[in-house]
VOBALO-195000 format. One record per residue (C-alpha): residue in one letter; x, y, z. Coordinates in steps of 0.5 Angstrom, whole numbers, plus 500, padded with zeros to 3 digits. Example, Ala and Ser with C-alpha at 12.3 -4.5 7.8 and 13.67 -1.06 7.14 Angstrom:
<sites>
A525491516;S527498514;
</sites>
This chain:
<sites>
M500500500;R505506502;R509504495;I503505491;L502512495;S508513493;V508513486;W502516486;L505522490;V511521484;L506522479;S502527482;L507531482;I508530474;F502531474;T503538478;F509541475;L507538467;A501543469;H504549470;S505552462;Q507558465;D514556467;T519553461;K521547460;E527547463;N524550469;A520545470;E525540470;F529543476;K523545480;L521537479;A527535482;I528540487;N522537489;L523531489;Y530530492;N525535498;E520530499;G525525500;F525522493;Y532521494;D533515488;L528519483;A532526484;I538523483;S536521476;Q532528475;L538532477;K542528472;K537529466;F537535468;I545536468;D545532462;S539536458;Y541544459;P549544461;N549551459;S543553466;P544558471;Q541553475;V546547473;A551549479;E545549483;A543541481;Q549539482;F550541489;Y543538490;L546530487;G551531491;M546532498;A542527494;Y547523495;F548524502;K542523504;L542515501;R549515504;K552513498;F559518501;E563515495;D559518490;A556524494;Q564526496;M566527488;V560530487;F562536492;Q568537491;N568538483;F562543485;A567546490;L574547485;S569548478;K565554482;P570557487;T566564487;H559560488;P556562493;R555554495;A562552494;V565552502;E558549503;A560544499;L567543501;W564543508;K559537506;S565534502;A569533508;E563530513;C563525507;F570523509;V568522516;E562517514;M566513511;K571515517;K577516513;Y579520518;K586524515;D582525509;A576529513;G582533517;S585536510;A579537506;F576541512;E582545512;R580546505;V576550508;K580554512;L586556505;F579556500;Y576562504;P580564509;K575571511;N569566511;Q566566517;I565558518;A574558517;P575559524;K570553525;A572549520;L579548523;I577546530;E574540525;S580539521;A585538529;K578534531;Y579528525;F587529525;E588528532;L582523530;A587520525;D593521529;D596526525;I597530531;Q602535528;N598537522;A592537528;K597541532;K599546525;V592548524;L591550530;L596553531;S594557524;L586558528;V589562535;Q594567530;E590569525;Y582569529;P585572535;D578575536;N574569534;E569566539;Y573559537;F580562540;Y580559546;T577552544;A583552539;R588554545;F584549549;K585543545;L593544543;A595545551;D591537551;I594535545;L600537550;V598532555;K597527549;E604527548;G606527555;N608534555;L605536562;E609542564;K607545558;A600543558;L600546565;I603553563;E597554557;Y591552562;R594557566;K595562560;I588561559;A585562565;S589568567;E587571561;V579569559;E574573562;D568567561;K568564568;N565557565;L571557560;K576560566;F574555572;R574549565;A582551565;Y583550572;L580544572;N585541566;I590545571;A587540576;K588534572;T595536569;N597536576;L594529578;A598527572;L604530575;G603527582;K601534584;S596531588;E595537593;E595543589;A589539585;E585537590;K586545592;T584546586;L578542585;L575544592;E575551589;I571550583;T566546586;S564551591;Q563557586;S556558584;G553558576;L558555574;N555550568;S554542571;E559539567;I564543570;I562541576;A560535575;E567533573;S570536578;Y567532583;F569526579;E576528579;L575529587;G572521587;K578519584;L584523587;S580520595;A581513591;E587513590;F589514597;G584509598;E579513601;Y573508598;E567511601;N570519600;A570517593;I564514592;N560520596;Y564525591;T563521584;L554521587;K555528587;A558529580;K552524578;S547529582;F549534576;I547530571;T540529569;Q537524565;S534529560;D541532559;T542529551;N549533551;E554528548;N559530553;L555530558;K553522557;I561521556;L561523562;K556519565;Q557513563;K565514566;I562516572;S557510573;L564506571;Q568509577;L562508582;A561501580;N569500581;Y569504587;Y563499589;F567493587;N573496591;T569496597;A567489596;D560491595;Y559486588;Q551487588;S552494587;A557494582;I553489578;K547493577;L551499576;Y555495571;N548493568;E546500567;I552501563;S552497560;D545497556;S547504556;I551503550;S550501543;E557500542;T561492545;S563494552;P569490553;E573494560;I565493562;W563486560;F570484564;N569488571;T562485572;A564478570;V569479576;A564481580;F560475579;D566471580;K565475587;I558472589;L560466585;N555467580;Y560462575;R554462570;K552468569;A561471569;N562466564;D557469559;L561475559;Y568472559;Q565469552;K563476550;I569479550;I573473548;D568473541;S569480541;D575484545;T581486541;N585487548;S589482548;L591482555;R583483558;R581477553;S586473556;R585473563;A577473560;I580466557;L583464564;N578465568;F572463564;A577456564;E577455572;N570458573;C569451568;S572447573;R569449579;I562448575;G564441574;D565442566;F571440565;G571438558;K569446557;A575449561;V580444558;D578447550;L579453553;Y586453556;K587449549;M585455547;Y590460551;L595455549;A593457542;S593464542;Y598466546;P604461545;T610466549;S606467554;E610467561;L603463564;I605456559;P608452564;D601454569;I596452563;L601446560;F600443569;R592445569;L591441563;G595435566;I591436572;L585436569;Y586430564;E588426570;E584427576;K577429572;I577427567;G581421567;D585421561;Y591418563;K594418556;N593426555;A596428562;V601424560;F602428554;Y601435557;Y605433563;T611431559;D610437554;L612441561;I617437562;N621438554;R619445554;F620448561;P626445565;K626450569;S619451571;K617450579;Y613445576;V618440573;D618435580;E610435579;A609434572;I614427573;Y611425580;H604425576;I606421570;G609416575;L601417578;C598416571;Y603410569;E600407575;K593407573;L595406566;G597399569;D605401566;V608398573;D615399570;D614407567;A610409573;I617407578;S622409573;S618417574;F618416580;E626414581;T627420576;L624424581;T628421587;K635421583;N634428580;Y630432585;K632430592;S629437595;S622436593;E616436597;L615430593;Y621426595;E618421600;D611420597;A615418591;L620413595;N614412598;K611410591;I617406588;E616402595;T608401593;L610399587;K614394588;K610390594;F604390591;H605389584;I607382580;Q613384577;R619379573;K612374570;D618370567;D620367574;Y613367576;V612362571;N619359573;S617358579;L610354578;I613350572;G618348578;L612348583;V608343578;A614338576;D616338584;I609335585;L610330579;V616327583;G612326588;K615331595;P612332600;K606335600;N609341606;E614341601;L610343596;I604348600;F611352603;K613353595;L606355593;A606360599;D613363596;I609364589;Y604368593;N608372597;F614373591;Y610373584;L603375586;K603379591;D597376594;Y599376600;S592373603;N593367600;A601368602;L598368609;K594362608;Y599357606;Y605360610;D600357616;L598350612;A605348611;L607349618;S601346621;L603339616;G610340619;G616337618;F620342618;E627344620;P628351626;S631356620;V626353614;I620354621;A624361622;K624362615;I617362614;G615366620;Y620372616;E616371610;K608371614;S611377619;V612381611;C605378608;A602380614;Y605388614;N604388608;L596387609;F596392615;L598396610;E593395605;N588395610;K586388609;L588386617;N587390622;S594392627;D593387633;S592382628;A599384624;V603385630;S601378633;I604374628;I610379628;R610378635;G611371634;F616370628;V621376634;D620372640;L623365636;K629363639;D631359635;G634359627;V632366627;E637371622;A639378626;D638382619;E631378619;I628379627;D631387625;S627387619;A620385623;V622390630;F621395624;Y615392621;L612392629;F614399630;K611403623;I604398625;Q604400632;V606408631;S601409625;G596414627;L597417633;S598423635;Q606425636;D606424642;G605418643;R609416637;R615418641;K613414647;I613408642;A619410639;E623411646;E620404647;F624401642;R630404644;T629401651;K629394647;Y632394641;P638399643;S642394638;S637395632;K639397625;F634401626;F635405632;G637411629;L629411625;F627410633;T631416635;I629421629;E622420632;V623423639;L628428635;N622430631;Y617431636;Y621435641;F622439633;S614440632;N614442639;E620447638;N623444644;W631446641;N635445648;E631437647;V633436640;I640438641;K641434646;V638427643;A642429636;N648430641;E648423644;N645419639;F649423632;N653416631;K648411632;F643414627;N645411619;Q647414614;E641416611;H638420618;I644425618;P642430614;E635431617;V639431623;L644435621;F639440618;K634439624;R641440629;A643446626;Y635450625;A635448634;Y642452634;Y639457630;K633458635;I638458641;G641464638;D648460637;K649462629;Q656459629;K653453631;A648452627;L653454620;S657448623;D653444621;L650446615;N657445612;L657439614;L651437611;F654441604;G660439605;K659431606;Y652430605;A649433599;P647433594;S641430600;Q633432600;Y635437605;D640441602;A633447600;R631448606;A638448610;M641453604;D635457605;L637457613;Q643458612;A641465608;Q637466613;I643467618;F647470614;K642476613;E641476620;L649476621;K649482617;S653478612;Y648480606;V653478599;E654470602;A645470604;I644473597;K649468594;V645462597;L638465595;R641466587;E644459587;I636456590;E633460585;K638456580;N639449582;Y632449586;F626452582;Y623446583;V622446591;G616451594;L621456598;A625457592;E618462589;N620468595;V627467593;K626474590;L622478595;K627475601;I634478597;A630483596;D628483604;I635483604;Y637489600;F632494604;E634492610;S642493608;G639500606;D641498598;Y634501596;I636501590;K636494588;A631493593;I626496589;D628493583;E627486587;Y621487589;K618489583;N620483578;Y617479584;L611482583;S606480578;Q607482571;D600482569;E597488569;L590486571;V591483578;R598485579;F599489587;E593486589;R596480592;E602482595;P600490599;E606488604;V611488597;V608495595;F609498602;K616496602;I617499595;A615506598;S618505603;S625505599;Y623510595;H622514601;K628514605;L632514597;G628520598;D623520592;F617523595;S614523588;N614515587;A614514595;K607516594;R606513588;Y606507592;Y602509599;K597511594;I597503591;Y597501598;L592505601;S588502594;T588495595;P582493594;K577489600;P579482597;A571479600;P566483604;G567484613;L574485612;T577491616;L581495613;Q587494617;A585485617;I588487609;L592493611;P595491617;R601497616;I596502614;G597506620;E604507618;V603509611;Y599514614;Y604516618;A609516612;L606520608;G604526614;N611525614;I613526606;Y608532606;K609535612;S618535609;E614539603;G612544608;V604542605;G602542613;E594541611;K595535608;A601533613;V596534619;Y591530616;Y595523616;F599524622;E591525624;R589518619;A595514624;G592515629;K585512628;F589505625;S595506630;T593506638;T603507639;L601512632;G595515635;K598517641;K606520637;V601523632;I597528636;F603531640;E607531632;T600534629;A601539635;Q608542633;M607543626;L601547627;F606551632;D610552627;A606554622;E603559628;R596556627;Y598557635;D589556637;E589550633;A596547637;L593549643;K587544642;K592538640;Y597539645;N591538650;E589533648;A596529646;L596531655;R591526656;Y596521653;A602522657;Q604517661;S610520665;D611528669;S616529664;D612528658;R607532662;A611537663;L613538656;I605538653;Q604544659;S610547657;K608547650;I601550653;I604556656;T608557650;C601558645;Y598563651;F604566650;R605567642;M596569642;N599574647;D593571652;I599573657;D593571663;N592565661;A600564660;N601567667;K596562670;G600556666;V607559668;N604558676;S601552675;F607548672;Q612551677;K607547683;A605541680;F612540677;S616542683;K619536684;L623535677;D628539675;I624545671;K629551670;N629550663;Y622550663;L622556667;A628560662;E623558656;F618562660;Q622568661;I624569654;E617567651;L615574655;G620577653;G618576646;Y611577647;Y613585651;F618585644;R611585640;G607589644;R615594643;N614596650;F621595649;E623597657;N620591659;A622586654;R630589655;K628587663;V626581662;F631578658;N637581662;E633576668;V634571664;I642573662;K643574670;N639568672;Y641563666;P647565664;D652561659;T646558657;K642557650;F636563654;S642567656;Y644568648;L637567645;A636573650;Q643577648;Y639576641;W633579642;L636585645;A641587640;K633586635;I631592640;E637596639;E636594632;Y629596632;N630603636;G634604630;N641604634;V644598628;E652599631;T649598638;A645591635;V651589631;K655590635;L652585639;L650580634;L658579632;E660578639;L654573640;N655569635;K663568637;K659564643;P657556643;L650558639;D646552638;K644551632;D637555632;T640561635;R647561630;L641561625;R637568627;V645571629;N648571622;L641572619;S640578621;L647581620;G645579614;N639583613;I642589618;Y648589612;F644589607;K640595609;L646599610;E649596602;K654594605;Y652587601;D659583601;S658583609;A651580607;T654575604;I657573608;Y652571613;Y646569609;R651563605;F652561612;V644561613;V643558606;E649554608;T646550615;A638552615;D633547614;E627551616;P624554609;K622561612;I628562614;L631558608;Q628562604;S628569606;A636569606;M636564599;S632570596;N636576599;L643572598;L642573590;E641580591;C646581593;Y651577589;D647581583;E649588587;L656586588;G656583580;Y657576582;Y652574575;E655567575;L655565584;A646569583;I645565577;G647558581;I643560587;A637563584;R637555581;R637553587;Y632557590;I626555584;E628548585;K627548593;F620552592;P618552585;N611554588;A613560592;E610567588;D616570586;V619564583;I617567576;D622573578;K628568580;K628565573;I627572570;K634574574;I638568571;G636571565;V638578567;M645575569;Y646571563;E645577559;M650582565;L655576563;G655579556;N652571554;Y648574550;D645569545;L643565552;A640570555;L635571549;S634564549;Y632563556;F627569556;Q624566549;S623560553;L620564559;L615567554;E612560554;E609560561;A608568563;D601571563;K600578559;D604582565;L610578565;E610578558;A611585558;E616585561;L620579558;H619583552;Y621589554;Y628584557;I627581550;G629588547;E634588551;V639584549;L638585542;Y640592543;Y645589546;K647585540;G646591535;E640588533;Y637595533;E631593529;Q628587532;A630590539;I625596536;L620591536;E620588541;F620594545;L614597542;K610590544;V610592552;P606598552;Y601594549;L602588554;V601592560;T595592564;K597595571;K602599573;T607595577;R615597580;I618598574;D615602569;W616598563;T612603558;A616608559;N622603560;A620601553;F620608549;Y626610552;M629603550;A626604543;G628611542;Q636609544;S636603538;Y633608532;E639613535;K644607534;M641607527;K640614526;K634615525;Y633621530;D626624528;Q624616530;A627617536;I625624537;N618620537;M619615541;Y621620547;Q615623546;Q610618547;I614617554;I611624555;D604624551;R603617555;P598618561;G600614568;I607616567;D612618572;P613625571;I620624573;F621620566;K616625562;A622630565;G628626562;A624624556;Q624632554;K631632556;E632626551;I629630545;E633636547;R639633547;V637630540;R635636537;A641639539;I644632535;L640635529;K643641528;Q650640529;
</sites>
């Protein structure tokens, strides 16, 4: 029906046009084509437009027809045809009104075809062909966008720079500036990006643009690791009103990320929920949609990290439903969350999606492994096998290949029962990875598989390979037992069995006695058929028939003992019956062989200790030692006793038993005895004897099953003896030769710990990082303790940036399961917060330091008491005395001794003095004297006097201050308080204008044995006095002392700044450059740091190094705001002037007046015009010089002295012209 209506509509259009006979045929056909287009009949429109163009090539409407032809192709998504039409139109008709639009549509065609580089070039052509068109700047923005998508960063930067330089007043000017800065971020040039964002923020008036720049500054600072600066900026943004919701939302989002970095997931969740609240469901802006997805994804991750898996899954599913394209990252996170709540089937559905569609090899590989593990958990072993095989095929060079091969072997062996395939994968593992940690296990499991396949010889061969080549394996004893069992219970030597059977038949035929025949039959069951039940039965029958010699009776008794023992091992005979049979043999008197009695005693012992507790085994062992002191198994009985004491950590008894019986042990027991005695010596602190036993073990009894454990113990002892090189050497040998032993897995960690303990933190960091998994999806999650050690190593190296980074990784460790406390997951959390507090304290970020000290106190009672006092000290040092007072009062509650209480109380009193609360200060002093009268409080009282004097000094009550300080000198002669009082007396003289007296007092004081703080005060004061007197040589001496000695930032900053000025005044320009650089490095965030940078350029200029000065000033332009630009252009002009490049100098000088926006200490405008005039004079262009001087006179706001000077210059030049 719809088709019929469409045809009818077309026909009606045709008839309508035919009906308008007043139109020409040409117009009618053109209008028909356009109406077909407007009605959406693009196929018909294309045919009609082509027909019109062919029929009327000279019509004035051909151009319009060609444009609509392109549009019709575009509407039908035939972008290649459309692009050609638009391009031909624009190139052939460049003056047509639609030419610009055609170029634009040509570019859009490339976009639709995902040919982004061509799109970038096409948009750029809009500006190149029509630079004055109002659409040109927007075209450059689009061009940059698509060049960037094509990874053509250079062209993206080129078109953006073109916009900035050629369209400074356009609405897209700052968009281009932002994009240029964004590109710098992508390129990793973060510092330059930061400079550009700061420039934008300082220049732009639009509030939203300004705070968008601040937001980018914060994000860049985060990338640079400057989290404190970033946080401060973000909090400022969120406090603003009137900003658009995207900026506020993104700021809260970044605050959430910042909190999560430090493991503060609760704060992260709260910030992220706030971010989400600023974006409504009705928001259609594409950027807001993307931001909303980012926010939801991050929020889901935070829920995941706090083990709130249900909330995480809910959000992951919401995100997944809201986006049209595939989202492997979200699928993976959701799948892992499902794993956590044991919903393996839902997890597996998502893993399958990832495997089918994800191009990220790391995530896909992890999905395959997780999927396989889940299949094993739910019993789908065939699918697990298929997935592991897929992993082998997809990632043949993965470090996990040995693990996968071993898992396949285990699945085939233990779950599927396909022993041949199991052997195949175990063998493949051994052949391809002979140094794998799984090699001994693979050999053992091959033996098990052969056993299950009934191939006893190959099974025994596998177990023997293990016992021969891998003596230190944890499976060594198991392999020995397997060999013994296989030999005991499996039929071997079938030819011997047949021969014995033939012999028995022959004996029957020749009529041998029945008792002998039955005896022989019992032997066949015993030795060849391993049928110990029938053997025992026929031995008993043979004995019942009688007629045997005592020696034969004894022989039969021994074989019955062997059969009884073997039947006991097979659980076919209970222990009482077995013991009864064996004791019957042991008690025989005649014809008994001593070795056979010994063996029977061994059987008795093994049966009697079976299933007993360690103490029960010890008692039986003691009994057998007493009863059978000459047995060759005496050592075995003694080992049982020794093991009891070893397990119960009774180290002295271990040593005693080993020493008393050492010569009674068999050779095979000696390695065990030596190792356990060495360990016992180590535990009681006799490390030398321990090392002696270990050396004996290695020298005389190696190789043995105790070698690896003995070497591990040796390394530990060397470490404790601080023989670090030897310890590492031993551990490296374990790593090299005993790679298959479990303890080898932690060798790298132990080596790292040794480097850490020895203070070689760089090597420690390398080893810790090597130990951690290289799989980025799980890195750091399992080993927070190792991350802590890495952070501590960086901290000890003074690399605070990396220390903070790894402390943050430690703190952000996700919860492995619900219900766990932070301290259970991160036992070092208190130490980490304390370390962060100390880092921020050393960096002068007091607020952060206080915050982390308080956090430390919440997680550690011990640290809590300590950090309260340290926090108070920091607040005190920051002169925040009211806050410090509260903290000192809090610390007072935890003080455990009178001396601690006295110290804290003295700080409280000092706070009152510093707050000028003299009443509370005096009350405090009085109560202090009463409370601590039994202590030596002389120093405290002197300190209070100094503070009282300081109180009077601050109030300019110099008379009372002088009295107090003189009393201190009188009462506490030759003490630090006396010297400090003398210092303040000198300061009183200085304030009263008696500078010579002040200098004299300070110089005399400086000769005395002052403490560091007082000496720094004295030297700084001397430096300041000489500086004010312009005696720069003298000032330099004292400032240098302060700079080389001081730690406290405030004193150091003042001294460095003044020392720099002294060097400048004295002409020590190279020294000035050096101190300026030190200042910049030490105080990168100081307000005057840019002045110091400019000073370096000026010093280069003063040294006559004009090229270096020029390049240096030009580099500073990149980070300068408009006001600084004026100053820098002036200095660039000055350098060019001294180089003799007067024309270039004039160009720089004349930029200055247009850049100055406010009045500064130096009038750059007047100076620039003056130097421009000087430059013109050098070029003999006197009229232009006069014009420059006249500018100084004519310009408002310039100091009259400058104007008068300019007038004199004009008169001087005119005089020259008259000559």
